[in-house]
MIDO-212789 format. One line per 10 residues: number of its first residue (from 1); their letters; for each residue x, y, z of C-alpha. Coordinates in Angstrom, 2 decimals. Example, Ala and Ser with C-alpha at 12.3 -4.5 7.8 and 13.67 -1.06 7.14 Angstrom:
// MIDO-212789
1) as) 12.30 -4.50 7.80; 13.67 -1.06 7.14;
//
This chain:
// MIDO-212789
1) mdvlqptlak) -40.13 -2.07 10.50; -43.34 -0.30 11.55; -41.43 1.55 14.28; -38.80 2.77 11.80; -41.27 4.22 9.30; -42.24 7.34 11.35; -38.56 7.97 12.17; -37.51 7.75 8.52; -40.34 10.10 7.55; -38.86 12.76 9.86;
11) vpwmitalal) -35.39 12.67 8.28; -36.14 15.18 5.45; -37.62 17.60 7.99; -34.56 17.23 10.21; -32.16 17.87 7.32; -34.17 20.90 6.20; -34.24 22.36 9.71; -30.53 21.68 10.15; -29.74 23.55 6.91; -31.82 26.54 8.04;
21) vagvlldlfa) -30.29 26.69 11.50; -26.74 26.22 10.20; -27.28 28.93 7.61; -28.52 31.40 10.20; -25.67 30.66 12.63; -23.06 30.93 9.89; -24.51 34.22 8.72; -24.60 35.69 12.23; -21.36 34.43 13.71; -18.98 33.42 10.91;
31) pqpyeglpll) -16.18 35.87 10.10; -16.25 37.70 6.80; -16.34 36.85 3.95; -18.14 33.62 4.93; -21.94 33.65 4.65; -24.72 31.18 5.36; -26.62 31.83 2.15; -25.61 28.49 0.49; -26.97 26.55 3.49; -30.16 28.63 3.54;
41) aaaplvagat) -30.61 27.91 -0.17; -30.07 24.18 0.45; -33.13 23.99 2.69; -35.68 24.55 -0.15; -33.80 22.09 -2.36; -34.00 19.35 0.25; -37.66 20.13 0.89; -38.52 20.15 -2.81; -36.89 16.78 -3.41; -38.26 14.99 -0.34;
51) lsfrsalaiv) -41.43 16.66 0.98; -44.91 17.30 -0.35; -45.57 20.37 -2.48; -47.34 22.24 0.32; -44.57 21.49 2.80; -41.91 22.51 0.27; -43.78 25.76 -0.43; -43.91 26.50 3.28; -40.16 25.87 3.59; -39.47 28.22 0.65;
61) cvtcvvsvgv) -41.51 30.99 2.29; -39.85 30.46 5.66; -36.38 30.50 4.06; -37.13 33.79 2.28; -38.29 35.35 5.55; -35.23 34.04 7.39; -32.91 35.40 4.68; -34.40 38.89 4.95; -34.37 38.75 8.75; -30.71 37.77 8.92;
71) dvergrpatp) -29.70 40.52 6.48; -31.66 43.10 8.49; -30.08 41.87 11.71; -26.61 42.27 10.23; -27.48 45.72 8.91; -26.80 44.98 5.28; -27.77 47.54 2.65; -30.88 47.08 0.53; -29.04 45.87 -2.56; -27.34 42.81 -0.95;
81) lfvdlavvgl) -30.59 42.09 0.92; -32.62 41.92 -2.28; -29.87 39.93 -4.04; -29.92 37.32 -1.25; -33.71 37.22 -1.34; -33.68 36.81 -5.13; -31.18 33.94 -4.91; -33.16 32.11 -2.23; -36.44 32.79 -4.04; -35.11 31.54 -7.38;
91) igvlalavnr) -33.74 28.36 -5.82; -37.06 27.92 -4.05; -38.97 28.16 -7.34; -36.61 25.60 -8.89; -37.12 23.32 -5.88; -40.90 23.51 -6.31; -40.53 22.68 -10.01; -38.35 19.69 -9.11; -41.02 18.62 -6.62; -43.70 18.58 -9.31;
101) livrqgrdla) -41.47 16.61 -11.67; -40.69 14.01 -9.01; -44.38 13.61 -8.20; -45.29 13.27 -11.89; -42.55 10.69 -12.51; -43.64 8.75 -9.45; -47.20 8.61 -10.74; -46.04 7.52 -14.21; -43.84 4.79 -12.70; -46.68 3.56 -10.48;
111) lardvaeavq) -49.00 3.44 -13.50; -46.42 1.54 -15.55; -46.00 -0.98 -12.74; -49.75 -1.43 -12.41; -50.08 -1.99 -16.16; -47.21 -4.51 -16.15; -48.74 -6.37 -13.23; -52.15 -6.41 -14.94; -50.54 -7.80 -18.10; -48.77 -10.48 -16.10;
121) ravlpdppgs) -51.93 -11.52 -14.30; -53.78 -11.68 -17.61; -51.06 -13.70 -19.34; -49.94 -15.68 -16.29; -52.84 -16.02 -13.83; -52.34 -17.73 -10.50; -52.97 -21.47 -10.76; -55.90 -23.00 -8.86; -55.28 -24.02 -5.27; -56.27 -27.58 -6.10;
131) agplavaagy) -56.66 -29.75 -9.17; -57.96 -33.29 -9.04; -56.03 -35.22 -6.35; -53.43 -32.44 -6.05; -52.91 -29.36 -3.92; -51.21 -26.65 -5.98; -48.95 -23.67 -5.17; -46.73 -21.42 -7.26; -44.31 -18.55 -6.83; -42.84 -16.06 -9.28;
141) taaqaearig) -40.00 -13.55 -9.02; -39.03 -11.48 -12.06; -35.45 -10.45 -12.70; -36.66 -6.96 -13.62; -38.38 -6.18 -10.36; -39.57 -2.78 -11.57; -41.48 -4.44 -14.40; -42.94 -7.27 -12.29; -42.95 -9.55 -15.29; -40.54 -11.91 -16.97;
151) gdffavqetp) -40.09 -14.85 -19.31; -40.89 -17.75 -16.96; -44.36 -19.27 -16.89; -46.43 -22.12 -15.49; -49.94 -23.50 -15.80; -52.05 -26.26 -14.28; -55.15 -27.69 -15.94; -57.55 -30.56 -15.34; -58.10 -32.52 -18.54; -59.79 -35.79 -19.61;
161) fgvrmiigdv) -56.35 -37.41 -19.31; -55.64 -36.24 -15.76; -54.11 -33.11 -14.30; -51.62 -31.63 -16.73; -49.12 -28.91 -15.93; -46.25 -27.06 -17.51; -43.38 -24.90 -16.37; -41.20 -23.16 -18.90; -38.78 -20.40 -19.73; -38.90 -18.40 -22.94;
171) rgkgiaavaa) -35.74 -16.79 -24.26; -35.46 -13.25 -22.90; -36.72 -11.27 -19.93; -39.17 -8.52 -19.11; -41.75 -7.08 -21.47; -40.06 -8.57 -24.55; -40.95 -12.07 -23.31; -44.67 -11.41 -22.77; -45.76 -12.32 -26.31; -43.87 -15.63 -26.25;
181) vavaigafrh) -45.31 -16.48 -22.83; -48.84 -15.77 -24.08; -48.35 -18.07 -27.08; -46.87 -20.87 -24.95; -49.62 -20.81 -22.33; -52.34 -20.46 -24.96; -51.00 -23.44 -26.89; -50.75 -25.52 -23.71; -54.28 -24.76 -22.53; -55.78 -25.62 -25.92;
191) eaeyastlvt) -53.77 -28.70 -26.79; -53.83 -30.18 -23.27; -57.53 -30.96 -23.74; -57.03 -32.99 -26.91; -53.49 -34.43 -27.10; -53.67 -38.07 -26.05; -50.10 -38.17 -24.64; -47.62 -35.72 -23.19; -45.24 -36.28 -26.08; -48.00 -35.41 -28.54;
201) lgqrmdeama) -48.85 -32.36 -26.44; -45.27 -31.20 -26.63; -45.14 -31.66 -30.39; -48.35 -29.72 -30.94; -47.08 -26.91 -28.73; -43.83 -26.90 -30.67; -45.72 -26.52 -33.95; -47.96 -23.75 -32.61; -45.04 -21.79 -31.21; -42.99 -22.21 -34.39;
211) raaagsgpva) -45.93 -20.88 -36.44; -46.24 -17.89 -34.12; -42.50 -17.19 -34.38; -42.61 -17.42 -38.18; -45.54 -15.02 -38.31; -43.85 -12.42 -36.12; -41.22 -11.51 -38.74; -39.95 -12.20 -42.22; -37.55 -14.90 -41.00; -38.22 -17.42 -38.25;
221) stegfttavl) -35.43 -17.30 -35.69; -34.15 -20.52 -34.15; -33.04 -18.45 -31.12; -36.64 -17.90 -30.05; -36.96 -21.22 -28.25; -38.73 -22.15 -25.02; -37.59 -24.79 -22.56; -40.32 -26.58 -20.64; -41.28 -29.57 -18.53; -44.68 -31.12 -19.20;
231) aevsadgevl) -46.20 -33.21 -16.43; -49.33 -35.28 -16.05; -50.81 -36.85 -12.92; -53.45 -39.53 -13.37; -56.94 -39.02 -12.01; -56.24 -41.24 -9.00; -52.92 -39.50 -8.30; -50.89 -42.69 -8.54; -48.96 -42.13 -11.76; -46.78 -39.17 -12.70;
241) slvnrghppp) -45.64 -38.76 -16.32; -42.96 -36.29 -17.42; -41.63 -34.93 -20.71; -38.61 -32.66 -20.56; -38.06 -30.26 -23.46; -34.59 -28.97 -22.61; -35.56 -27.64 -19.18; -34.02 -28.08 -15.70; -35.39 -31.36 -14.30; -38.08 -31.33 -11.61;
251) ylvldgqier) -37.76 -32.84 -8.13; -39.76 -35.38 -6.17; -40.04 -34.35 -2.50; -41.18 -36.87 0.10; -40.53 -37.25 3.85; -37.56 -34.88 3.93; -35.91 -36.41 0.86; -35.44 -34.73 -2.52; -34.87 -36.69 -5.71; -34.07 -35.08 -9.04;
261) ldptapqlpl) -36.07 -36.58 -11.89; -33.61 -36.46 -14.78; -35.10 -37.34 -18.18; -34.12 -40.65 -19.70; -34.37 -39.12 -23.19; -33.97 -35.30 -23.22; -35.77 -33.58 -26.07; -35.29 -30.33 -27.95; -36.85 -27.11 -26.61; -40.21 -25.93 -27.90;
271) glglgdltpa) -40.60 -23.44 -30.70; -37.81 -24.70 -32.94; -40.22 -26.30 -35.39; -38.21 -29.54 -35.50; -40.95 -31.87 -34.30; -40.64 -34.05 -37.40; -37.19 -35.15 -36.22; -38.70 -36.85 -33.16; -41.90 -38.79 -33.99; -44.45 -38.93 -31.19;
281) dsvpadvvrl) -44.03 -42.68 -30.67; -40.21 -42.65 -30.59; -39.63 -40.88 -27.25; -42.01 -42.07 -24.51; -42.68 -40.04 -21.40; -40.92 -40.90 -18.15; -43.32 -42.50 -15.68; -42.84 -42.60 -11.90; -45.05 -43.33 -8.92; -46.41 -40.42 -6.89;
291) ppgaslllvt) -47.03 -41.64 -3.32; -49.60 -39.94 -1.07; -48.04 -36.84 0.51; -45.33 -36.61 -2.15; -44.72 -33.31 -3.93; -43.59 -32.61 -7.46; -41.39 -29.51 -7.48; -40.90 -27.81 -10.85; -38.51 -24.87 -11.20; -36.88 -22.67 -13.83;
301) dgvteardkr) -33.19 -21.92 -14.21; -33.57 -18.88 -11.98; -33.39 -21.48 -9.18; -30.82 -23.92 -10.51; -28.49 -21.21 -11.84; -28.68 -18.94 -8.80; -25.14 -18.33 -7.50; -23.60 -17.26 -4.25; -20.72 -14.79 -3.96; -18.22 -17.53 -4.81;
311) gtfydpiase) -20.07 -18.38 -8.03; -21.39 -21.72 -6.76; -24.72 -22.79 -8.22; -27.64 -23.43 -5.88; -28.72 -27.05 -5.48; -31.89 -27.80 -3.49; -30.74 -31.40 -2.94; -27.63 -30.15 -1.12; -29.53 -27.64 1.02; -30.19 -28.68 4.61;
321) rmrrrfsdpd) -33.12 -26.23 4.79; -34.94 -28.19 2.09; -34.47 -31.53 3.86; -37.57 -31.42 5.99; -41.20 -32.47 5.75; -43.50 -29.95 4.13; -47.15 -29.99 5.09; -48.38 -28.46 1.83; -47.04 -27.10 -1.48; -47.30 -23.50 -0.25;
331) alvdaltkdv) -44.76 -24.24 2.47; -42.49 -25.92 -0.07; -42.61 -22.95 -2.48; -42.05 -20.47 0.35; -39.10 -22.44 1.74; -37.41 -22.73 -1.65; -37.91 -19.04 -2.45; -36.37 -17.98 0.86; -33.53 -20.49 0.53; -32.56 -19.18 -2.90;
341) grwtegerad) -32.72 -15.64 -1.54; -30.34 -16.57 1.27; -27.99 -18.27 -1.18; -27.78 -15.25 -3.50; -28.11 -12.67 -0.69; -30.99 -11.05 -2.52; -29.24 -10.66 -5.87; -31.38 -11.68 -8.85; -29.91 -12.32 -12.31; -32.77 -14.26 -13.89;
351) dmailavtrr) -36.51 -14.79 -13.58; -37.48 -17.47 -11.09; -40.67 -19.52 -11.25; -41.62 -22.33 -8.88; -44.56 -24.70 -9.23; -45.31 -27.35 -6.60; -48.10 -29.93 -6.47; -48.70 -32.32 -3.61; -50.77 -35.48 -3.76; -53.31 -35.42 -0.98;
361) hrppraa) -53.48 -38.30 1.46; -57.21 -38.36 0.94; -59.09 -37.56 -2.26; -61.15 -34.33 -2.14; -64.80 -34.69 -1.24; -67.26 -34.46 -4.07; -69.31 -31.25 -4.07;
//
């Protein structure tokens, strides 16, 4: 790739030079009434659209000189000479104006991307590399690559009840989903410190998000829901608890084997404001053992609904590339991201978030 960059940078210069040379040859040797003026005029256009302003200005000047020189060589009268010069000069001025517009639009686009990325990092900061007995890694790919932001989110937090985490997907994509993501993460971070159980945490988040949705307009919309998986790992790392609020189930990865952790009692998504229909003590969390070295892999539907050219959904359990031992959660996230990219051949229809935590074989040393 590094070798190709200088070669690609020379392509605009080569096209510009080719247009100049072809224009001169056509003017000098082509039979009447054919002229090389259109090719000469193309040189400033190519330069204005692809080169820097100074380079484009130099090409415009050179083209004007070449146009006059060719007309003098062919012995054309003054009137056609000045007409040709005026045509080339006018096109050159337009090319320079196009150059300035392209540069300005590029700067505006770069600024918009920087702002979007800053917003995403503020709303969705990178999780810590470790939390309690867990090593943590995450990956995020937005469907709208130019915006660098989407509707998927995750968070990891140490609490008095153990390490709690969430992965979720708000309805919508891009900038429109930022407000909902901010509410969801804010509600999680606050309530995770006080809710005694995961089910209670989910209910409190549901209430907070429903209040936010009701306050955003005259009528609360039941379409503004958020699917999520809430997880909790005990302080010693032995016990993993899960509550699934209408989200794709997570996976347990251990020694080259992947097991999908389907919920025994699926619950409604967050934000619907229907928490009263499911009392906190009626739907217990699913509890499984988390052996040393095991990883919990949480994903959004950008992974599970990724399709190949035949329309087949991606399944990490069926992928041979995912059936190997991973030394850390970073390797697991990287492998899954690349595997989904291979499956879809780079096409992206939805945001994709991946959160992986691995129980260490040894507890971290106290500081």
